N, C-alpha and C positions, 0 to 999 in steps of 0.2 A: 430358751431351757435345752438342756440337755439330759437324754437318758444315761444314769450312773453308767449301766451296764455295758450297754451296745454305745454311747456315744452319738445315741442318732440328735440331731439340731432341729430346734423349733427357732424360728429367727421373727421377730417381732419390734414394734416399734411402737411408744407410747407417745403420745402427743404431749405430755407433761411428766414429770413425777410427783403422782399426786393417785389418789386410792382408785377414784375413777377410772381414770383414763388406763390403768396398770390392769386391772380388773379385765377391761372390753379388751384388751390386748391378748394378754392369757386368753380371758373364754375364747377367742377367736382362734388363738393357734388351735386349743386343744379342740375343737369342733369340728378337727379334720381327722381326728385320732380316735381308734374305738375306743368307747368308753369302760368295755371290762378290762382293757390295757391298762388306764392309770391308775396306779396305786395310791404314790404317796409325792408329795410335793415340796421340795427345801426348797423354802427363798431365805434371801438374807434378813434379816432382823429391820427391814427399813418400814417407816410409816407407810410408806406406797403398798403395802400387802395389808394393809388393817380389814380389807373386803375382803380377805380367805374366805371367810363363809358362805356368800356367795356363788363361789367356787365348788368348792366344795358340797356344796347341796346339789348342785348343776352335774358336776363328773362323779360325785361322791368318791371325792379323792379327800384323803387324809394331807393335811399339813404339819411336816413339824419343823419347827423355830431352834436351829441353832444355839446350843451354848456361848451366849455373847461372850466369853473368854475364851472360848475356842480360836484363837486368832489363825488365820488362814485354813481353816480345815473345808468352809464352805468358800469358795468364792462367786461359785456360778446358782443361778438358781438350778434344781436339777427335777426332773421326774423321774419314776420309776414304773416303769412298763413290766410288763409280764408276757 
């Protein structure tokens, strides 16, 4: 995950590319950050992000899924922190 403004980078690994392990990995990465600083998460449109509502409810961070036809605009999972 990369902060869009400061390029602060969080790196983690999920056991599989499915929703449960990816949600668990994102949750573990975000636990180390101040919750009031996490504003928005912009993932790609993969099925592994289907449990985004769990992260939204825990961290109060919006998920923004980019336009699927905007090729090359979003290639990283990004977080916006204030």
